[in-house]
C-alpha positions in Angstrom: -70.1 -3.2 61.4 -72.1 -0.1 61.9 -70.3 2.9 60.5 -67.2 0.8 60.1 -68.2 -0.3 56.6 -65.5 -2.9 56.1 -64.8 -3.8 59.7 -61.4 -2.2 59.5 -61.6 -0.6 62.9 -62.3 -3.9 64.5 -59.6 -5.7 62.5 -57.0 -3.2 63.5 -57.9 -3.7 67.1 -57.6 -7.4 66.8 -54.3 -7.3 64.9 -52.8 -4.9 67.5 -53.8 -7.3 70.3 -50.8 -9.5 69.5 -51.7 -13.2 70.2 -48.9 -15.7 69.5 -49.7 -19.2 70.6 -49.5 -19.4 74.4 -50.2 -15.6 74.8 -53.8 -15.3 73.5 -55.5 -14.1 76.7 -56.1 -10.5 75.7 -57.6 -11.4 72.3 -59.7 -14.1 73.8 -61.2 -11.6 76.2 -61.9 -9.2 73.4 -63.6 -11.9 71.3 -65.6 -13.1 74.4 -66.9 -9.5 74.8 -67.9 -9.3 71.2 -69.7 -12.7 71.3 -71.6 -11.8 74.5 -72.7 -8.5 72.9 -74.2 -10.5 70.1 -76.2 -12.7 72.5 -73.9 -15.6 73.0 -73.6 -17.7 76.1 -69.8 -17.6 76.4 -67.6 -20.0 78.3 -63.8 -20.2 78.5 -62.6 -23.8 78.4 -58.9 -23.8 79.3 -57.4 -21.4 76.8 -60.2 -21.9 74.3 -63.5 -20.0 73.8 -67.0 -21.4 73.2 -70.2 -19.4 72.7 -73.7 -20.9 72.2 -76.5 -18.9 70.6 -80.0 -20.2 71.3 -82.2 -21.1 68.4 -84.0 -23.8 66.5 -82.7 -27.0 65.0 -79.3 -28.7 65.3 -76.7 -26.0 65.8 -74.4 -24.8 63.0 -70.8 -24.8 64.3 -68.5 -21.8 63.5 -64.8 -22.5 63.9 -61.8 -20.2 64.2 -58.6 -19.6 66.3 -57.2 -16.7 68.2 -53.5 -17.6 68.0 -51.0 -16.5 65.3 -47.5 -17.6 64.3 -46.1 -14.1 65.0 -44.1 -13.5 68.3 -45.1 -10.6 70.5 -43.3 -7.5 69.3 -43.8 -8.2 65.6 -45.9 -5.0 65.3 -42.7 -3.0 65.7 -41.5 -4.3 62.3 -44.8 -5.1 60.7 -47.2 -2.3 61.9 -50.8 -2.2 61.0 -51.3 -0.2 57.8 -53.9 0.2 55.0 -52.6 0.7 51.5 -55.4 1.2 49.0 -57.4 -2.0 48.8 -55.2 -4.0 51.3 -54.8 -4.0 55.0 -51.5 -5.3 56.4 -50.4 -6.6 59.8 -49.4 -9.8 61.6 -52.2 -12.3 61.7 -54.6 -10.2 59.7 -55.1 -12.9 57.1 -54.6 -15.9 59.3 -57.0 -15.4 60.7 -58.1 -12.2 62.4 -59.9 -11.1 59.2 -61.9 -14.4 59.5 -62.8 -13.4 63.1 -64.2 -10.1 61.8 -66.2 -12.0 59.1 -67.6 -14.4 61.7 -68.7 -11.7 64.1 -70.4 -9.6 61.4 -72.1 -12.6 59.9 -73.6 -13.5 63.3 -74.7 -9.9 63.8 -76.4 -9.5 60.4 -77.8 -13.0 59.9 -80.5 -12.5 62.5 -81.2 -16.2 62.1 -83.5 -18.3 64.3 -81.1 -21.2 63.9 -79.0 -22.3 66.9 -75.3 -21.4 66.5 -72.2 -22.6 68.3 -68.8 -20.9 68.1 -65.5 -22.4 69.1 -62.2 -20.4 69.0 -59.2 -22.4 69.7 -55.9 -21.0 71.2 -53.3 -23.3 69.7 -54.4 -24.1 66.2 -51.1 -22.9 64.8 -49.3 -25.8 66.5 -51.9 -28.4 65.7 -54.5 -27.7 68.4 -53.0 -30.2 70.8 -55.1 -29.0 73.8 -58.3 -28.4 71.9 -59.4 -31.9 70.9 -61.8 -32.4 73.8 -63.3 -28.9 73.4 -63.9 -29.5 69.7 -65.3 -33.0 70.3 -67.8 -31.6 72.8 -68.8 -28.9 70.4 -69.5 -31.3 67.6 -72.1 -33.2 69.5 -75.4 -32.6 67.8 -74.0 -30.1 65.3 -75.5 -30.3 61.8 -72.5 -28.8 60.0 -69.3 -26.9 60.6 -68.1 -23.7 58.9 -64.5 -22.7 59.3 -63.6 -19.1 59.0 -60.0 -19.7 57.9 -59.0 -17.8 54.7 -60.1 -19.1 51.3 -57.6 -20.1 48.6 -55.5 -17.5 46.9 -58.2 -17.4 44.2 -61.0 -17.0 46.8 -62.4 -20.5 46.6 -63.7 -22.6 49.4 -62.2 -25.8 50.8 -63.9 -29.1 51.1 -60.7 -31.2 51.7 -57.4 -30.8 53.5 -54.5 -33.1 53.9 -53.7 -34.7 57.2 -50.4 -33.8 58.8 -47.7 -35.6 60.7 -44.5 -34.4 62.4 -41.8 -36.9 63.1 -38.3 -37.0 64.4 -35.8 -39.5 62.9 -32.9 -40.4 65.1 -30.1 -42.4 63.4 -27.3 -44.0 65.5 -24.0 -45.2 64.2 -20.6 -45.8 65.6 -18.0 -43.1 66.1 -14.4 -43.4 64.8 -11.5 -41.2 63.9 -11.6 -40.2 60.3 -8.3 -42.0 59.6 -10.1 -45.2 60.9 -13.3 -44.6 59.0 -13.6 -48.2 58.1 -14.2 -49.0 61.7 -17.0 -46.4 62.1 -20.6 -46.3 61.0 -21.6 -42.9 59.9 -25.0 -41.9 61.1 -24.9 -38.9 58.7 -24.3 -41.2 55.7 -27.2 -43.4 56.8 -29.4 -40.4 57.3 -28.5 -39.1 53.8 -29.6 -42.4 52.3 -32.7 -42.4 54.5 -33.6 -38.9 53.3 -33.5 -40.0 49.7 -35.7 -43.0 50.5 -38.3 -40.8 52.2 -38.4 -38.2 49.5 -38.9 -40.9 46.9 -42.3 -41.6 48.6 -43.6 -38.2 47.4 -46.5 -38.9 45.1 -48.8 -36.1 44.0 -51.3 -38.6 42.4 -51.8 -40.1 45.9 -51.8 -36.7 47.7 -48.7 -37.7 49.6 -45.8 -35.4 50.5 -42.8 -36.0 52.7 -40.1 -33.4 53.5 -37.0 -33.8 55.6 -36.8 -30.1 56.6 -34.2 -30.0 59.3 -31.1 -32.2 59.8 -28.3 -32.2 62.4 -25.6 -34.5 63.5 -22.0 -35.3 64.2 -19.5 -33.6 66.6 -16.4 -32.7 64.6 -15.4 -32.8 61.0 -12.7 -35.4 61.7 -15.0 -37.8 63.5 -17.3 -40.3 61.9 -20.8 -39.2 63.2 -22.3 -41.4 65.8 -25.7 -39.7 65.7 -27.8 -37.7 63.3 -31.3 -36.3 63.6 -33.9 -35.2 61.0 -37.3 -33.5 61.4 -39.9 -34.8 59.0 -43.1 -33.2 57.8 -45.7 -35.6 56.2 -49.0 -34.7 54.5 -51.6 -37.2 53.3 -54.9 -36.8 51.5 -56.7 -39.9 52.9 -56.8 -42.0 55.9 -55.7 -45.0 53.8 -52.6 -43.2 52.8 -51.9 -42.2 56.4 -52.0 -45.8 57.5 -49.7 -46.8 54.6 -47.1 -44.1 55.3 -47.3 -44.7 59.0 -46.5 -48.4 58.4 -43.5 -47.5 56.3 -42.2 -45.0 58.8 -42.3 -47.5 61.7 -40.8 -50.3 59.7 -37.7 -48.3 58.5 -34.5 -50.3 58.6 -30.9 -49.0 58.1 -29.1 -50.0 55.0 -25.7 -50.4 56.7 -25.0 -52.9 59.4 -24.3 -51.3 62.8 -26.7 -48.4 62.3 -30.1 -48.0 63.9 -33.1 -45.8 63.2 -35.6 -44.6 65.8 -38.8 -42.8 64.8 -40.9 -40.7 67.2 -43.6 -38.2 66.6 -47.3 -38.3 65.8 -50.0 -37.4 63.4 -51.2 -33.9 64.5 -54.3 -33.8 62.2 -56.3 -36.4 60.4 -57.0 -35.9 56.7 -60.2 -34.0 55.9 -61.5 -36.0 53.1 -64.3 -34.5 50.9 -67.6 -35.9 52.1 -71.0 -35.9 50.5 -72.2 -33.6 53.3 -69.4 -31.1 52.4 -70.5 -31.3 48.8 -74.0 -30.2 49.8 -72.6 -27.4 52.0 -70.5 -26.1 49.1 -73.4 -26.2 46.6 -75.5 -24.1 49.0 -72.6 -21.7 49.5 -72.0 -21.4 45.7 -75.6 -20.5 45.2 -75.4 -17.8 47.8 -72.1 -16.6 46.4 -73.6 -16.1 43.0 -76.2 -13.8 44.5 -73.3 -11.6 45.6 -71.4 -11.8 42.3 -69.0 -14.5 43.4 -68.3 -17.6 41.3 -67.0 -19.9 44.0 -65.3 -23.2 43.4 -64.2 -25.9 45.8 -60.6 -27.0 46.4 -58.5 -29.3 48.4 -55.4 -27.9 50.1 -52.3 -29.2 51.8 -52.5 -27.3 55.1 -54.7 -28.4 57.9 -57.2 -26.6 60.2 -59.5 -27.4 63.1 -61.9 -28.5 60.4 -59.8 -31.7 60.0 -60.5 -32.6 63.6 -64.2 -31.9 63.4 -64.6 -33.7 60.0 -63.0 -36.8 61.5 -65.8 -36.8 64.1 -68.4 -37.1 61.3 -69.6 -33.5 60.9 -69.7 -32.1 57.4 -67.2 -29.3 57.0 -66.9 -26.3 54.7 -63.7 -24.4 55.1 -62.2 -21.1 53.8 -65.1 -18.8 54.7 -62.8 -16.0 56.0 -61.5 -12.9 54.4 -59.6 -12.9 51.1 -55.9 -11.9 51.0 -52.5 -13.6 51.0 -49.1 -13.9 52.6 -50.1 -16.1 55.6 -47.1 -16.5 57.9 -45.1 -14.1 55.8 -44.0 -10.5 56.0 -46.5 -9.4 53.3 -49.5 -10.9 55.1 -52.6 -8.9 54.1 -56.4 -8.8 53.7 -58.3 -7.5 50.8 -60.4 -4.8 52.5 -63.5 -5.1 50.4 -63.7 -8.9 51.0 -64.5 -8.3 54.7 -68.0 -7.1 53.9 -68.6 -9.5 51.0 -67.5 -12.6 52.9 -69.5 -11.6 56.0 -72.6 -11.3 53.8 -71.8 -14.7 52.3 -71.6 -16.4 55.7 -74.7 -14.6 56.9 -76.6 -16.0 53.9 -75.4 -19.5 54.7 -76.4 -19.2 58.4 -79.9 -18.1 57.3 -80.2 -21.0 54.8 -83.3 -23.0 55.8 -82.0 -26.0 54.0 -79.1 -26.6 56.2 
């Protein structure tokens, strides 16, 4: 970071290059310039960025993303600012602080190990166009380190739930409210269906289902012929994904005359904790202790590109970005001092001869 002790100057520049999903070009170009300056062989693959650093051994894969959830123009209401130990701004925590950590770790590690960087451009919507890029990047990789933020307590992530997004369309039969007995209410059927789905929530299995958006009907005096719900599903294991998938596609209405149609897909597979991830965490914990950090491992509900890479058989350690909080919220912030500490932690990991 040179004279920029904490990387704040670079973080400010990245934050002020607003990069909502679909509009990441300026930030991608800036990151490409940084990676080239560090010695990387940079290639743009669609909207995504890959950089290969020559060296010995199977490459270590570094993952991040350049898109944020914030629309262009958010800086007008959420300007960059530093207040004591915190830096604020759209995307600073998720995950432009992690990009600063990644760059500084590569710069200071001075490792002879081969490195490979992939920065995706649509992670915030499930990385739908990045699957092939990530699959190519995993070939021959020894391990993957994801520079997403750690947990709220600063711990690393060895497991993430898989995620599915589904649309439930319920069809009934319209009728005037005075002739309600002749109609079949899609809204009533959807209400019962919502309760059935929410009853599947089971923390002990790592399963959560949430009907988050509903709509339907045409007028208050007409029995609704159609109703629609948007469903978010999260699962901790592949086995639970298969079980829930079967339930969703076998849903049947309770009232004669109604029908249920389910569309959608699983956007990320579960990242189940693997033996390889356990080894990566133990090495990271040892390096963290040298820096005064007492790291723990955690499993979290949200997904990342680590889910996709882990499903391809590569050990994944996630949460190596900057500490902070407020992801996707107005109070999004980074703990300034963590930029340097987490950069040093990642540099130590990249220099580890045992990986």
